[in-house]
C-alpha positions, -999 to +999 in steps of 0.1 A: +001-001+000+016+034-011+020+061+013+010+094+001+039+119+002+038+141+032+053+175+034+072+176+069+088+206+081+124+203+092+128+197+131+156+205+153+184+181+153+195+184+190+193+152+208+170+146+236+181+145+272+176+108+276+202+101+246+239+102+251+255+133+236+280+112+218+260+092+193+288+079+172+280+043+184+242+046+175+251+060+141+275+033+133+253+002+140+236-019+113+203-018+130+177+010+126+173+031+155+144+055+165+141+074+197+105+086+207+094+114+233+063+106+255+044+122+228+055+096+204+073+120+182+106+112+166+134+127+185+164+105+170+170+086+138+203+070+128+216+065+093+208+028+091+170+036+097+173+063+070+188+037+044+162+012+051+130+034+052+141+060+026+129+088+050+155+112+059+163+124+094+151+160+087+117+147+074+108+127+104+122+144+135+094+158+157+068+138+135+046+107+142+067+078+126+037+055+129+019+074+103+049+073+078+060+037+080+037+017+102+005+029+090-007-006+076-004-043+081+013-066+055-019-072+037-025-034+034-051-032+060-051-001+084-029-003+115-044+019+142-017+038+163-032+025+195-024-012+184+013-003+179+036-020+203+059+009+202+031+032+214+020+008+240+053+007+255+051+045+260+019+040+279+029+011+300+067+011+301+069-027+293+094-036+265+082-056+236+098-078+208+080-082+175+092-106+146+059-107+124+056-072+112+063-049+083+076-014+079+067+008+049+092+028+029+090+062+016+083+048-020+053+029-008+070-005-007+074-025+025+097-050+041+094-074+071+112-064+104+122-078+136+121-049+162+122-041+199+106-013+218+125-005+249+113+019+275+139+046+287+140+060+324+157+090+339+156+093+376+131+064+378+107+083+355+097+070+320+110+098+295+108+078+262+112+047+242+141+034+219+131+013+189+157-010+175+147-027+140+163-048+113+153-058+077+147-095+079+137-099+041+167-124+033+157-144+065+121-147+054+131-156+018+156-183+031+126-196+053+102-198+026+127-215+004+136-239+030+098-246+036+092-250-002+121-274-004+111-296+026+075-297+012+090-310-021+113-335-002+083-346+017+061-350-014+088-369-031+094-392+000+058-399+003+056-408-034+087-429-033+076-447-001+041-454-017+057-466-051+081-488-032+052-503-012+033-512-045+064-522-067+079-544-040+043-564-036+041-566-074+078-578-077+073-605-053+045-618-072+055-610-109+091-616-110+107-637-139+105-636-177+076-613-191+077-630-223+043-645-240+048-683-249+034-697-281+035-697-318-001-703-328-017-678-352-040-666-323-011-656-302+010-643-331-021-620-341-023-609-305+014-601-303+012-581-335-017-561-321+007-555-288+034-542-311+011-518-329-003-500-300+024-502-274+043-473-280+011-450-283-009-435-255-041-449-265-063-466-240-063-504-244-091-529-234-079-564-228-107-590-230-103-627-222-115-655-199-100-659-164-064-672-164-055-663-200-028-637-190-044-605-193-021-588-168+010-604-188-004-586-219-007-553-200+028-556-187+042-563-223+021-530-235+040-511-206+074-526-213+074-517-249+060-482-245+079-451-241+065-450-205+089-481-197+110-459-172+081-449-152+059-472-128+032-494-140+005-496-112-020-523-111-054-524-091-077-553-092-111-536-091-128-569-078-107-569-046-122-536-029-155-527-018-172-497-037-159-472-009-124-486-004-119-486-042-125-449-046-098-443-019-074-470-035-079-453-069-079-417-061-064-415-026-079-398+005-073-367+029-068-372+064-102-376+081-120-383+049-137-413+066-133-434+097-097-448+099-083-423+075-055-411+102-033-396+072-034-384+036-028-411+011-020-410-025-040-433-049-030-453-077-036-425-103-009-401-085+014-431-081+010-439-119+017-403-130+039-405-160+035-442-163+006-469-168-023-476-148-037-511-152-073-516-140-079-554-138-116-565-137-128-530-147-163-543-149-165-546-111-164-507-106-194-491-090-213-468-111-202-438-090-164-449-093-172-455-132-183-418-134-151-405-116-129-428-141-146-413-170-137-376-159-102-389-155-099-402-188-116-371-203-099-346-182-068-363-165-079-345-134-095-359-102-098-350-064-088-373-036-118-387-014-126-359+011-105-333-008-113-303-027-079-297-046-079-308-081-050-330-091-036-334-128-019-365-139-004-378-171-012-416-173-017-443-199-048-463-190-049-501-196-081-521-187-091-556-186-121-577-179-132-614-183-169-601-186-189-590-217-189-554-212-215-547-240-239-572-219-231-555-188-239-521-205-274-538-216-280-548-179-274-512-166-243-523-147-217-505-169-217-471-182-221-470-221-200-439-223-172-454-203-171-485-224-165-465-256-138-447-238-122-479-228-126-498-259-103-476-280-081-504-290-095-538-280-071-569-276-086-604-272-063-630-254-074-664-267-084-690-242-059-721-239-084-745-257-081-726-289-043-728-289-036-763-276-005-765-298+013-739-275+012-761-246+048-775-252+059-740-253+041-730-221+054-760-204+090-753-212+085-716-199+067-728-168+090-756-155+123-734-149+101-713-126+088-742-108+121-757-104+132-724-088+103-721-065+102-759-054+140-767-054+134-794-082+154-803-113+127-814-137+137-813-173+106-819-191+071-835-193+068-870-209+054-875-243+024-893-227+021-865-202+020-839-231-007-857-249-027-859-218-023-820-215-034-816-251-066-836-247-079-814-220-101-785-225-085-761-199-115-742-185-090-725-162-068-717-191-029-709-185-036-704-148-049-739-145-020-753-165+003-737-142-015-751-111-014-785-124+021-786-132+031-773-097+010-800-083+026-827-104+061-812-097+055-815-060+047-852-064+075-859-089+105-879-079+127-877-111+137-853-136+107-862-159+075-851-151+046-877-157+010-863-156-015-882-136-052-884-139-066-852-156-096-834-142-128-847-157-148-823-180-180-831-201-176-803-226-155-772-232-162-743-208-166-712-226-165-689-196-201-678-207-219-688-175-227-658-153-216-651-120-238-652-090-239-614-089-245-612-126-274-636-124-289-618-094-285-584-112-302-597-143-332-613-123-338-581-105-334-558-137-359-582-155-383-581-127-383-543-122-389-538-161-417-562-160-433-541-133-424-507-144-396-502-119-424-505-091-406-516-060-428-517-029-465-525-027-487-556-035-475-552-072-440-544-066-408-562-074-398-569-037-431-588-032-426-609-065-389-616-055-398-624-017-377-597-001-384-567+019-385-534-001-355-520+018-334-552+011-342-548-026-331-511-027-298-521-008-291-549-033-299-525-064-275-500-050-248-527-043-252-541-079-254-506-094-288-510-108-305-477-118-334-469-139-323-451-171-340-420-183-355-437-212-372-464-191 
């Protein structure tokens, strides 16, 4: 706040009785020094004070200095004279020390100061006050720089700690070769698609049955991309409740909910600059789907319980064993989100469609089993390979891994002999709905038949044999909502 120019008449330069006649020492010190009489007018100003404020000795002697350079607070608001510590010392004779204040220069600019106001007594009678001050601008700038540096260090430390937590957990489970085994046409076509899209930032939707290796595809997409030096963060959307999943994805602020004792970064923040892999994305609640859609569109989000908008740069890869279009028809998945995710779909073929890859898969799995179990198995017998090739593998590659591990535990020699294979009457296509899907489909079909009436004698709750409150709770959990067109 600029101080209007004041025309001040020169005053006498004679020193008051309470200051020593020899003022050479006061004039030589680097701190600014003012002497005030009992009326609060300046009676002494040393050269350091002149240099710091721009006001000359002759301009201020005999005048009220508060109105010249102490008239406003740092924010420009008025600073009443009666609140000034220096003038309060004149009233009560009590010394004061202030380190959160500013003085205003003659040119209208201000600077932070540390000052003391000390009463002066002569013959046990208060005769004036001496104020000593110094410019602490450099100190304040240094403190601000240190606070900023500490804040950056703390933020980096939090990020590194969080990344280390996730990466260590993933390394413990995902160590070893990241190659995709097999030379079948289906696998070669899939590898070609991976090569085409890997080095772009396009969103990829990986579709395939459980156990086909969708996460392995995602890891290869990341490894072949320009983001390979940044983290790939994975989250299984089916492993968390709807409330916890939002916190897991977007993070939360301290106090956002019961148990949130500190701020926590979500997977989106941890994946900044890298790749975020959302496995079983169909399990997202409709509310989480809405937030995910916004992040994809704007690359921004807020932590749970927070109001600050955070911006991230991520490459999104999603996967699901569900038919997402069918989920859209059932009202369990947003259509706009489906089209956002389905930019570049990659289908992972089930093992029954590439039985010729079993020898390659076995050769890739056995060294890992030997390392894990301390075995020295060289190969599977020819008869064993024939048994493996005659099976339909409803559990796909994961089932093959589990079967080989079981047989390796029982094996006594270097050649693995396959025992009795699991019985199966027909190839499993993975088309059977889950219990939640079947329940959702039944509820949705009943509601549509009854024009979405829930309670009453002709309501869906009565027909389904449950209380209306229970039906509403199940609808919320399953994400069933009436569309505007219905």
